[in-house]
ZADREN-988098 format. One record per residue (C-alpha): y, z, x; residue number from 1; residue in three letters. Coordinates in steps of 0.25 Angstrom, whole numbers. Layout:
N
<lumvex v="Y" w="Z" u="X" k="NUM" r="ALA"/>
...
This chain:
386
<lumvex v="147" w="360" u="437" k="1" r="MET"/>
<lumvex v="135" w="366" u="431" k="2" r="GLY"/>
<lumvex v="121" w="369" u="435" k="3" r="GLU"/>
<lumvex v="108" w="361" u="435" k="4" r="TRP"/>
<lumvex v="100" w="364" u="423" k="5" r="ILE"/>
<lumvex v="89" w="353" u="426" k="6" r="GLY"/>
<lumvex v="88" w="340" u="433" k="7" r="ARG"/>
<lumvex v="101" w="332" u="432" k="8" r="GLY"/>
<lumvex v="108" w="342" u="422" k="9" r="ARG"/>
<lumvex v="118" w="352" u="424" k="10" r="LYS"/>
<lumvex v="124" w="363" u="415" k="11" r="ALA"/>
<lumvex v="137" w="371" u="416" k="12" r="ARG"/>
<lumvex v="136" w="386" u="416" k="13" r="ARG"/>
<lumvex v="144" w="392" u="405" k="14" r="ALA"/>
<lumvex v="147" w="406" u="401" k="15" r="TYR"/>
<lumvex v="148" w="415" u="389" k="16" r="GLY"/>
<lumvex v="155" w="428" u="387" k="17" r="PHE"/>
<lumvex v="143" w="437" u="391" k="18" r="ASP"/>
<lumvex v="143" w="430" u="405" k="19" r="GLU"/>
<lumvex v="157" w="433" u="410" k="20" r="ILE"/>
<lumvex v="166" w="445" u="412" k="21" r="ALA"/>
<lumvex v="181" w="446" u="414" k="22" r="ILE"/>
<lumvex v="186" w="452" u="427" k="23" r="VAL"/>
<lumvex v="196" w="464" u="426" k="24" r="PRO"/>
<lumvex v="210" w="461" u="432" k="25" r="GLY"/>
<lumvex v="217" w="466" u="444" k="26" r="THR"/>
<lumvex v="228" w="471" u="434" k="27" r="VAL"/>
<lumvex v="226" w="478" u="421" k="28" r="THR"/>
<lumvex v="235" w="478" u="409" k="29" r="ILE"/>
<lumvex v="237" w="488" u="397" k="30" r="ASN"/>
<lumvex v="229" w="481" u="386" k="31" r="PRO"/>
<lumvex v="240" w="485" u="376" k="32" r="ASN"/>
<lumvex v="249" w="476" u="385" k="33" r="GLU"/>
<lumvex v="241" w="463" u="385" k="34" r="VAL"/>
<lumvex v="245" w="451" u="375" k="35" r="ASP"/>
<lumvex v="233" w="446" u="367" k="36" r="THR"/>
<lumvex v="241" w="436" u="359" k="37" r="SER"/>
<lumvex v="238" w="421" u="359" k="38" r="TRP"/>
<lumvex v="245" w="409" u="354" k="39" r="GLU"/>
<lumvex v="240" w="398" u="344" k="40" r="LEU"/>
<lumvex v="249" w="387" u="340" k="41" r="ALA"/>
<lumvex v="262" w="394" u="344" k="42" r="GLY"/>
<lumvex v="258" w="407" u="337" k="43" r="ARG"/>
<lumvex v="254" w="420" u="344" k="44" r="ARG"/>
<lumvex v="243" w="429" u="339" k="45" r="PHE"/>
<lumvex v="240" w="443" u="344" k="46" r="GLU"/>
<lumvex v="225" w="442" u="342" k="47" r="VAL"/>
<lumvex v="218" w="431" u="350" k="48" r="PRO"/>
<lumvex v="205" w="433" u="342" k="49" r="ILE"/>
<lumvex v="202" w="424" u="330" k="50" r="ILE"/>
<lumvex v="192" w="426" u="319" k="51" r="ALA"/>
<lumvex v="182" w="415" u="318" k="52" r="ALA"/>
<lumvex v="182" w="405" u="306" k="53" r="ALA"/>
<lumvex v="169" w="411" u="300" k="54" r="MET"/>
<lumvex v="167" w="416" u="286" k="55" r="ASP"/>
<lumvex v="161" w="429" u="290" k="56" r="GLY"/>
<lumvex v="174" w="432" u="298" k="57" r="VAL"/>
<lumvex v="186" w="426" u="292" k="58" r="VAL"/>
<lumvex v="191" w="426" u="277" k="59" r="ASP"/>
<lumvex v="205" w="425" u="273" k="60" r="PRO"/>
<lumvex v="207" w="440" u="273" k="61" r="ASN"/>
<lumvex v="201" w="442" u="287" k="62" r="PHE"/>
<lumvex v="210" w="430" u="292" k="63" r="ALA"/>
<lumvex v="222" w="438" u="286" k="64" r="ILE"/>
<lumvex v="218" w="451" u="293" k="65" r="LEU"/>
<lumvex v="216" w="444" u="306" k="66" r="MET"/>
<lumvex v="229" w="437" u="306" k="67" r="GLY"/>
<lumvex v="236" w="451" u="303" k="68" r="LYS"/>
<lumvex v="229" w="457" u="315" k="69" r="LEU"/>
<lumvex v="235" w="446" u="324" k="70" r="GLY"/>
<lumvex v="224" w="436" u="325" k="71" r="GLY"/>
<lumvex v="218" w="424" u="318" k="72" r="LEU"/>
<lumvex v="206" w="421" u="309" k="73" r="ALA"/>
<lumvex v="200" w="408" u="305" k="74" r="ILE"/>
<lumvex v="196" w="405" u="291" k="75" r="LEU"/>
<lumvex v="185" w="395" u="290" k="76" r="ASN"/>
<lumvex v="189" w="384" u="279" k="77" r="LEU"/>
<lumvex v="174" w="380" u="277" k="78" r="GLU"/>
<lumvex v="169" w="394" u="275" k="79" r="GLY"/>
<lumvex v="167" w="402" u="262" k="80" r="VAL"/>
<lumvex v="182" w="406" u="260" k="81" r="TRP"/>
<lumvex v="185" w="391" u="257" k="82" r="THR"/>
<lumvex v="172" w="389" u="249" k="83" r="ARG"/>
<lumvex v="172" w="401" u="239" k="84" r="TYR"/>
<lumvex v="183" w="407" u="231" k="85" r="GLU"/>
<lumvex v="178" w="421" u="235" k="86" r="ASP"/>
<lumvex v="167" w="420" u="245" k="87" r="PRO"/>
<lumvex v="164" w="435" u="245" k="88" r="THR"/>
<lumvex v="150" w="434" u="239" k="89" r="ASP"/>
<lumvex v="147" w="423" u="248" k="90" r="ILE"/>
<lumvex v="150" w="431" u="260" k="91" r="LEU"/>
<lumvex v="142" w="443" u="254" k="92" r="ASN"/>
<lumvex v="130" w="434" u="252" k="93" r="GLU"/>
<lumvex v="131" w="429" u="267" k="94" r="ILE"/>
<lumvex v="132" w="443" u="272" k="95" r="ALA"/>
<lumvex v="120" w="448" u="264" k="96" r="SER"/>
<lumvex v="111" w="436" u="267" k="97" r="ALA"/>
<lumvex v="98" w="438" u="276" k="98" r="THR"/>
<lumvex v="99" w="431" u="290" k="99" r="PRO"/>
<lumvex v="88" w="421" u="285" k="100" r="GLU"/>
<lumvex v="97" w="417" u="273" k="101" r="ARG"/>
<lumvex v="111" w="418" u="279" k="102" r="ALA"/>
<lumvex v="112" w="404" u="285" k="103" r="THR"/>
<lumvex v="106" w="397" u="272" k="104" r="GLU"/>
<lumvex v="115" w="405" u="263" k="105" r="LEU"/>
<lumvex v="128" w="402" u="271" k="106" r="VAL"/>
<lumvex v="124" w="387" u="271" k="107" r="GLN"/>
<lumvex v="123" w="388" u="255" k="108" r="GLN"/>
<lumvex v="136" w="397" u="254" k="109" r="LEU"/>
<lumvex v="144" w="387" u="262" k="110" r="TYR"/>
<lumvex v="140" w="375" u="253" k="111" r="GLN"/>
<lumvex v="152" w="375" u="243" k="112" r="PRO"/>
<lumvex v="163" w="366" u="247" k="113" r="PRO"/>
<lumvex v="176" w="371" u="254" k="114" r="VAL"/>
<lumvex v="187" w="373" u="243" k="115" r="ARG"/>
<lumvex v="200" w="367" u="248" k="116" r="GLU"/>
<lumvex v="208" w="377" u="239" k="117" r="ASP"/>
<lumvex v="201" w="389" u="246" k="118" r="LEU"/>
<lumvex v="206" w="383" u="259" k="119" r="ILE"/>
<lumvex v="220" w="384" u="255" k="120" r="GLN"/>
<lumvex v="219" w="397" u="248" k="121" r="ARG"/>
<lumvex v="212" w="404" u="260" k="122" r="ARG"/>
<lumvex v="223" w="399" u="270" k="123" r="VAL"/>
<lumvex v="234" w="403" u="260" k="124" r="GLU"/>
<lumvex v="228" w="417" u="259" k="125" r="GLN"/>
<lumvex v="228" w="419" u="274" k="126" r="ILE"/>
<lumvex v="242" w="413" u="275" k="127" r="ARG"/>
<lumvex v="248" w="422" u="264" k="128" r="SER"/>
<lumvex v="244" w="434" u="272" k="129" r="ALA"/>
<lumvex v="253" w="430" u="283" k="130" r="GLY"/>
<lumvex v="242" w="426" u="293" k="131" r="VAL"/>
<lumvex v="240" w="412" u="299" k="132" r="PRO"/>
<lumvex v="228" w="405" u="292" k="133" r="PRO"/>
<lumvex v="218" w="400" u="302" k="134" r="VAL"/>
<lumvex v="207" w="391" u="296" k="135" r="VAL"/>
<lumvex v="196" w="382" u="301" k="136" r="SER"/>
<lumvex v="188" w="370" u="298" k="137" r="SER"/>
<lumvex v="178" w="360" u="304" k="138" r="ILE"/>
<lumvex v="184" w="347" u="309" k="139" r="PRO"/>
<lumvex v="178" w="339" u="297" k="140" r="GLN"/>
<lumvex v="186" w="347" u="287" k="141" r="LYS"/>
<lumvex v="198" w="350" u="295" k="142" r="ALA"/>
<lumvex v="208" w="339" u="290" k="143" r="ASP"/>
<lumvex v="206" w="343" u="275" k="144" r="ARG"/>
<lumvex v="205" w="358" u="277" k="145" r="TYR"/>
<lumvex v="217" w="358" u="287" k="146" r="ALA"/>
<lumvex v="226" w="351" u="277" k="147" r="ALA"/>
<lumvex v="223" w="362" u="266" k="148" r="LEU"/>
<lumvex v="224" w="373" u="276" k="149" r="ALA"/>
<lumvex v="238" w="369" u="281" k="150" r="GLU"/>
<lumvex v="243" w="367" u="267" k="151" r="GLU"/>
<lumvex v="239" w="381" u="264" k="152" r="ALA"/>
<lumvex v="247" w="386" u="276" k="153" r="GLY"/>
<lumvex v="236" w="387" u="287" k="154" r="CYS"/>
<lumvex v="241" w="388" u="301" k="155" r="GLU"/>
<lumvex v="229" w="387" u="310" k="156" r="ILE"/>
<lumvex v="217" w="377" u="307" k="157" r="PHE"/>
<lumvex v="204" w="377" u="315" k="158" r="VAL"/>
<lumvex v="196" w="365" u="317" k="159" r="VAL"/>
<lumvex v="183" w="370" u="321" k="160" r="GLN"/>
<lumvex v="169" w="365" u="323" k="161" r="SER"/>
<lumvex v="156" w="369" u="331" k="162" r="THR"/>
<lumvex v="160" w="358" u="341" k="163" r="VAL"/>
<lumvex v="174" w="352" u="341" k="164" r="CYS"/>
<lumvex v="178" w="339" u="348" k="165" r="THR"/>
<lumvex v="189" w="329" u="348" k="166" r="VAL"/>
<lumvex v="180" w="318" u="348" k="167" r="ARG"/>
<lumvex v="170" w="320" u="337" k="168" r="HIS"/>
<lumvex v="162" w="308" u="332" k="169" r="VAL"/>
<lumvex v="156" w="306" u="318" k="170" r="SER"/>
<lumvex v="154" w="294" u="309" k="171" r="SER"/>
<lumvex v="151" w="303" u="297" k="172" r="GLU"/>
<lumvex v="164" w="309" u="295" k="173" r="TYR"/>
<lumvex v="179" w="308" u="299" k="174" r="LYS"/>
<lumvex v="182" w="316" u="312" k="175" r="MET"/>
<lumvex v="194" w="325" u="313" k="176" r="LEU"/>
<lumvex v="204" w="320" u="323" k="177" r="ASP"/>
<lumvex v="208" w="333" u="329" k="178" r="LEU"/>
<lumvex v="221" w="328" u="336" k="179" r="ALA"/>
<lumvex v="226" w="322" u="323" k="180" r="LYS"/>
<lumvex v="222" w="334" u="315" k="181" r="PHE"/>
<lumvex v="229" w="343" u="324" k="182" r="ILE"/>
<lumvex v="242" w="335" u="324" k="183" r="ALA"/>
<lumvex v="242" w="333" u="309" k="184" r="ASN"/>
<lumvex v="242" w="348" u="305" k="185" r="THR"/>
<lumvex v="253" w="359" u="306" k="186" r="LYS"/>
<lumvex v="242" w="369" u="308" k="187" r="MET"/>
<lumvex v="237" w="374" u="322" k="188" r="ALA"/>
<lumvex v="223" w="368" u="324" k="189" r="ILE"/>
<lumvex v="213" w="375" u="332" k="190" r="MET"/>
<lumvex v="200" w="366" u="336" k="191" r="VAL"/>
<lumvex v="186" w="370" u="341" k="192" r="GLY"/>
<lumvex v="176" w="372" u="345" k="193" r="ASN"/>
<lumvex v="173" w="367" u="359" k="194" r="CYS"/>
<lumvex v="168" w="373" u="372" k="195" r="VAL"/>
<lumvex v="171" w="362" u="383" k="196" r="THR"/>
<lumvex v="183" w="359" u="391" k="197" r="TYR"/>
<lumvex v="183" w="345" u="387" k="198" r="GLU"/>
<lumvex v="183" w="347" u="372" k="199" r="VAL"/>
<lumvex v="193" w="358" u="373" k="200" r="ALA"/>
<lumvex v="203" w="349" u="380" k="201" r="LEU"/>
<lumvex v="201" w="337" u="370" k="202" r="GLU"/>
<lumvex v="203" w="347" u="358" k="203" r="LEU"/>
<lumvex v="216" w="352" u="365" k="204" r="MET"/>
<lumvex v="221" w="338" u="366" k="205" r="GLU"/>
<lumvex v="221" w="338" u="351" k="206" r="CYS"/>
<lumvex v="232" w="349" u="352" k="207" r="ASN"/>
<lumvex v="225" w="360" u="344" k="208" r="PRO"/>
<lumvex v="231" w="374" u="343" k="209" r="ALA"/>
<lumvex v="218" w="379" u="350" k="210" r="ALA"/>
<lumvex v="204" w="375" u="354" k="211" r="VAL"/>
<lumvex v="192" w="384" u="350" k="212" r="ILE"/>
<lumvex v="181" w="386" u="360" k="213" r="ILE"/>
<lumvex v="167" w="389" u="357" k="214" r="GLY"/>
<lumvex v="154" w="383" u="352" k="215" r="ILE"/>
<lumvex v="143" w="392" u="347" k="216" r="GLY"/>
<lumvex v="146" w="406" u="353" k="217" r="PRO"/>
<lumvex v="149" w="413" u="339" k="218" r="GLY"/>
<lumvex v="140" w="424" u="335" k="219" r="ALA"/>
<lumvex v="136" w="417" u="322" k="220" r="ALA"/>
<lumvex v="136" w="403" u="328" k="221" r="CYS"/>
<lumvex v="122" w="396" u="331" k="222" r="THR"/>
<lumvex v="128" w="383" u="337" k="223" r="SER"/>
<lumvex v="123" w="386" u="351" k="224" r="ARG"/>
<lumvex v="109" w="388" u="345" k="225" r="GLY"/>
<lumvex v="109" w="377" u="335" k="226" r="VAL"/>
<lumvex v="116" w="366" u="343" k="227" r="LEU"/>
<lumvex v="114" w="371" u="358" k="228" r="GLY"/>
<lumvex v="129" w="369" u="361" k="229" r="ILE"/>
<lumvex v="140" w="378" u="366" k="230" r="GLY"/>
<lumvex v="146" w="383" u="379" k="231" r="VAL"/>
<lumvex v="147" w="398" u="381" k="232" r="PRO"/>
<lumvex v="161" w="403" u="378" k="233" r="GLN"/>
<lumvex v="167" w="408" u="391" k="234" r="VAL"/>
<lumvex v="164" w="394" u="397" k="235" r="THR"/>
<lumvex v="169" w="387" u="385" k="236" r="ALA"/>
<lumvex v="182" w="395" u="385" k="237" r="THR"/>
<lumvex v="185" w="393" u="399" k="238" r="VAL"/>
<lumvex v="183" w="378" u="398" k="239" r="ASP"/>
<lumvex v="192" w="378" u="385" k="240" r="GLY"/>
<lumvex v="202" w="386" u="393" k="241" r="ALA"/>
<lumvex v="202" w="375" u="404" k="242" r="ALA"/>
<lumvex v="204" w="364" u="394" k="243" r="ALA"/>
<lumvex v="216" w="372" u="388" k="244" r="ARG"/>
<lumvex v="222" w="374" u="401" k="245" r="ASP"/>
<lumvex v="221" w="360" u="405" k="246" r="LYS"/>
<lumvex v="227" w="355" u="392" k="247" r="TYR"/>
<lumvex v="239" w="365" u="394" k="248" r="PHE"/>
<lumvex v="241" w="359" u="408" k="249" r="VAL"/>
<lumvex v="241" w="345" u="403" k="250" r="GLN"/>
<lumvex v="249" w="347" u="390" k="251" r="THR"/>
<lumvex v="256" w="360" u="391" k="252" r="GLY"/>
<lumvex v="249" w="364" u="377" k="253" r="ARG"/>
<lumvex v="241" w="377" u="377" k="254" r="TYR"/>
<lumvex v="230" w="376" u="367" k="255" r="ILE"/>
<lumvex v="222" w="389" u="366" k="256" r="PRO"/>
<lumvex v="207" w="390" u="366" k="257" r="ILE"/>
<lumvex v="200" w="399" u="357" k="258" r="ILE"/>
<lumvex v="186" w="404" u="361" k="259" r="THR"/>
<lumvex v="178" w="405" u="348" k="260" r="ASP"/>
<lumvex v="165" w="413" u="347" k="261" r="GLY"/>
<lumvex v="155" w="421" u="356" k="262" r="GLY"/>
<lumvex v="164" w="434" u="356" k="263" r="MET"/>
<lumvex v="159" w="446" u="350" k="264" r="THR"/>
<lumvex v="166" w="457" u="357" k="265" r="VAL"/>
<lumvex v="179" w="459" u="364" k="266" r="GLY"/>
<lumvex v="174" w="456" u="378" k="267" r="GLY"/>
<lumvex v="170" w="442" u="374" k="268" r="ASP"/>
<lumvex v="184" w="440" u="368" k="269" r="ILE"/>
<lumvex v="190" w="444" u="381" k="270" r="CYS"/>
<lumvex v="181" w="435" u="389" k="271" r="LYS"/>
<lumvex v="185" w="423" u="380" k="272" r="ALA"/>
<lumvex v="199" w="425" u="384" k="273" r="PHE"/>
<lumvex v="196" w="427" u="398" k="274" r="ALA"/>
<lumvex v="189" w="414" u="398" k="275" r="SER"/>
<lumvex v="201" w="407" u="393" k="276" r="GLY"/>
<lumvex v="202" w="409" u="378" k="277" r="ALA"/>
<lumvex v="216" w="410" u="371" k="278" r="ASP"/>
<lumvex v="209" w="416" u="358" k="279" r="ALA"/>
<lumvex v="195" w="418" u="353" k="280" r="VAL"/>
<lumvex v="188" w="417" u="340" k="281" r="ILE"/>
<lumvex v="178" w="427" u="336" k="282" r="VAL"/>
<lumvex v="169" w="428" u="323" k="283" r="GLY"/>
<lumvex v="158" w="439" u="324" k="284" r="SER"/>
<lumvex v="168" w="450" u="329" k="285" r="ALA"/>
<lumvex v="177" w="448" u="317" k="286" r="PHE"/>
<lumvex v="165" w="446" u="308" k="287" r="ALA"/>
<lumvex v="162" w="461" u="310" k="288" r="LYS"/>
<lumvex v="176" w="465" u="304" k="289" r="ALA"/>
<lumvex v="176" w="472" u="290" k="290" r="VAL"/>
<lumvex v="186" w="462" u="285" k="291" r="GLU"/>
<lumvex v="176" w="450" u="289" k="292" r="ALA"/>
<lumvex v="171" w="443" u="277" k="293" r="PRO"/>
<lumvex v="157" w="442" u="282" k="294" r="GLY"/>
<lumvex v="154" w="456" u="280" k="295" r="LYS"/>
<lumvex v="148" w="458" u="294" k="296" r="GLY"/>
<lumvex v="141" w="444" u="294" k="297" r="TYR"/>
<lumvex v="146" w="432" u="302" k="298" r="HIS"/>
<lumvex v="141" w="417" u="302" k="299" r="TRP"/>
<lumvex v="145" w="405" u="309" k="300" r="GLY"/>
<lumvex v="154" w="393" u="303" k="301" r="MET"/>
<lumvex v="142" w="384" u="305" k="302" r="ALA"/>
<lumvex v="132" w="393" u="298" k="303" r="THR"/>
<lumvex v="134" w="386" u="285" k="304" r="PRO"/>
<lumvex v="131" w="372" u="290" k="305" r="HIS"/>
<lumvex v="121" w="365" u="281" k="306" r="GLN"/>
<lumvex v="113" w="358" u="291" k="307" r="ASN"/>
<lumvex v="114" w="365" u="305" k="308" r="LEU"/>
<lumvex v="119" w="379" u="304" k="309" r="PRO"/>
<lumvex v="125" w="384" u="317" k="310" r="ARG"/>
<lumvex v="128" w="398" u="314" k="311" r="GLY"/>
<lumvex v="122" w="410" u="308" k="312" r="THR"/>
<lumvex v="126" w="423" u="300" k="313" r="ARG"/>
<lumvex v="126" w="435" u="309" k="314" r="ILE"/>
<lumvex v="128" w="450" u="306" k="315" r="HIS"/>
<lumvex v="139" w="456" u="314" k="316" r="VAL"/>
<lumvex v="142" w="468" u="305" k="317" r="GLY"/>
<lumvex v="155" w="475" u="301" k="318" r="THR"/>
<lumvex v="161" w="484" u="312" k="319" r="THR"/>
<lumvex v="176" w="486" u="309" k="320" r="GLY"/>
<lumvex v="189" w="480" u="304" k="321" r="SER"/>
<lumvex v="195" w="467" u="310" k="322" r="LEU"/>
<lumvex v="206" w="476" u="315" k="323" r="GLU"/>
<lumvex v="196" w="485" u="323" k="324" r="GLU"/>
<lumvex v="189" w="472" u="328" k="325" r="ILE"/>
<lumvex v="202" w="467" u="333" k="326" r="LEU"/>
<lumvex v="210" w="479" u="337" k="327" r="PHE"/>
<lumvex v="201" w="491" u="336" k="328" r="GLY"/>
<lumvex v="198" w="502" u="337" k="329" r="PRO"/>
<lumvex v="184" w="498" u="341" k="330" r="ALA"/>
<lumvex v="173" w="507" u="335" k="331" r="HIS"/>
<lumvex v="162" w="499" u="342" k="332" r="LEU"/>
<lumvex v="159" w="498" u="357" k="333" r="ASP"/>
<lumvex v="154" w="484" u="358" k="334" r="ASP"/>
<lumvex v="168" w="477" u="359" k="335" r="GLY"/>
<lumvex v="168" w="471" u="345" k="336" r="SER"/>
<lumvex v="180" w="478" u="341" k="337" r="GLN"/>
<lumvex v="194" w="479" u="346" k="338" r="ASN"/>
<lumvex v="193" w="465" u="351" k="339" r="LEU"/>
<lumvex v="208" w="464" u="354" k="340" r="MET"/>
<lumvex v="207" w="478" u="362" k="341" r="GLY"/>
<lumvex v="196" w="472" u="370" k="342" r="ALA"/>
<lumvex v="205" w="460" u="373" k="343" r="LEU"/>
<lumvex v="217" w="468" u="377" k="344" r="ARG"/>
<lumvex v="209" w="477" u="386" k="345" r="THR"/>
<lumvex v="202" w="466" u="393" k="346" r="CYS"/>
<lumvex v="216" w="459" u="395" k="347" r="MET"/>
<lumvex v="221" w="472" u="401" k="348" r="GLY"/>
<lumvex v="209" w="474" u="410" k="349" r="SER"/>
<lumvex v="211" w="460" u="416" k="350" r="VAL"/>
<lumvex v="226" w="461" u="417" k="351" r="GLY"/>
<lumvex v="228" w="450" u="407" k="352" r="ALA"/>
<lumvex v="241" w="451" u="399" k="353" r="ARG"/>
<lumvex v="239" w="439" u="390" k="354" r="THR"/>
<lumvex v="227" w="431" u="385" k="355" r="LEU"/>
<lumvex v="231" w="420" u="395" k="356" r="ARG"/>
<lumvex v="230" w="429" u="406" k="357" r="GLU"/>
<lumvex v="216" w="434" u="401" k="358" r="LEU"/>
<lumvex v="211" w="419" u="402" k="359" r="GLN"/>
<lumvex v="213" w="420" u="417" k="360" r="ARG"/>
<lumvex v="205" w="432" u="421" k="361" r="VAL"/>
<lumvex v="193" w="432" u="430" k="362" r="GLU"/>
<lumvex v="179" w="430" u="424" k="363" r="LEU"/>
<lumvex v="166" w="433" u="430" k="364" r="VAL"/>
<lumvex v="152" w="428" u="426" k="365" r="ILE"/>
<lumvex v="145" w="441" u="422" k="366" r="ALA"/>
<lumvex v="132" w="439" u="414" k="367" r="PRO"/>
<lumvex v="129" w="454" u="415" k="368" r="ALA"/>
<lumvex v="143" w="459" u="411" k="369" r="ILE"/>
<lumvex v="138" w="464" u="397" k="370" r="LYS"/>
<lumvex v="125" w="470" u="403" k="371" r="THR"/>
<lumvex v="129" w="476" u="416" k="372" r="GLU"/>
<lumvex v="127" w="491" u="416" k="373" r="GLY"/>
<lumvex v="125" w="491" u="401" k="374" r="LYS"/>
<lumvex v="110" w="495" u="401" k="375" r="ILE"/>
<lumvex v="112" w="507" u="392" k="376" r="PHE"/>
<lumvex v="121" w="500" u="382" k="377" r="GLN"/>
<lumvex v="110" w="489" u="381" k="378" r="LYS"/>
<lumvex v="99" w="499" u="380" k="379" r="ALA"/>
<lumvex v="106" w="507" u="369" k="380" r="GLN"/>
<lumvex v="112" w="494" u="362" k="381" r="ARG"/>
<lumvex v="126" w="500" u="363" k="382" r="ILE"/>
<lumvex v="139" w="495" u="368" k="383" r="GLY"/>
<lumvex v="137" w="482" u="376" k="384" r="MET"/>
<lumvex v="122" w="483" u="374" k="385" r="GLY"/>
<lumvex v="122" w="480" u="359" k="386" r="LYS"/>
């Protein structure tokens, strides 16, 4: 596989959302009669779109609202909501900072240590509203934070890092034994992120509830520029789905894959499912909600890193309520609102009654899919020409 990129060196061609298109089916279905639900750890959720663990997107109130609307939202246990009793002023300061000042300010504001009492209080706040709490931590903190979260009634825990592997090597700190960690907790454990078939398969052998796919595609992430690493999301998702399917054949256990990042509009989300995803995680789309704590701003989880920030603060604006972004009615024509309506309509157009059927539709390589025939939209910077 691969093409020659120089003497003695090949590289495999990989594809992102802008380079493919979904082929319509020979049968079409009423969008109101398709099933968009997915299953995680034996529990079914109607909305397969998860809000990312970013401080500009998810706070306890946003997580509660997302849960009541049928989805999930991940609260970052190393963010401002576990460092400050009331981070309102902190969020206002981040939102009002100049672009030149933003990264330095975020680094400073994330210096206070995480408070263990706040971890439990945030989990309890979400749980008391009748919504399943979902929280995240990097592997180095997972053992301690998971114990606190589980004690407070957490149901789903996400072990998430820029690059996640089973075989991490370090002489400076104790490594997390993923298989042991998963076996010793009652919570459902999602792990990530990865972008290759081999790593996804090894992570699945630890028996997580789900594996998260994606390195560097997020709107506020700069890992690809800072580190030069990553695989475009379509190829990464297809490879992750192949690992999932092989693992299912070998063991009879179906471990969902969740595509994380790179999706800003409904069409991108539809393509993620068509590439093999069971669910998706998005950040910037939800950062635009009135209820999002970032007040129209969005920044990456690695932005506060003291030595090598791998994220930036971006302005996405506030365009509507969370309900409008998820279910409409859409007031914008760019595909950023009524994401579930877009998914249902896509499923109906390709004849997919379920997400599992959508995973098997035909795809074509189509680098001109967004520009073909759109000269007036592009010239006037409207619709798909923005």
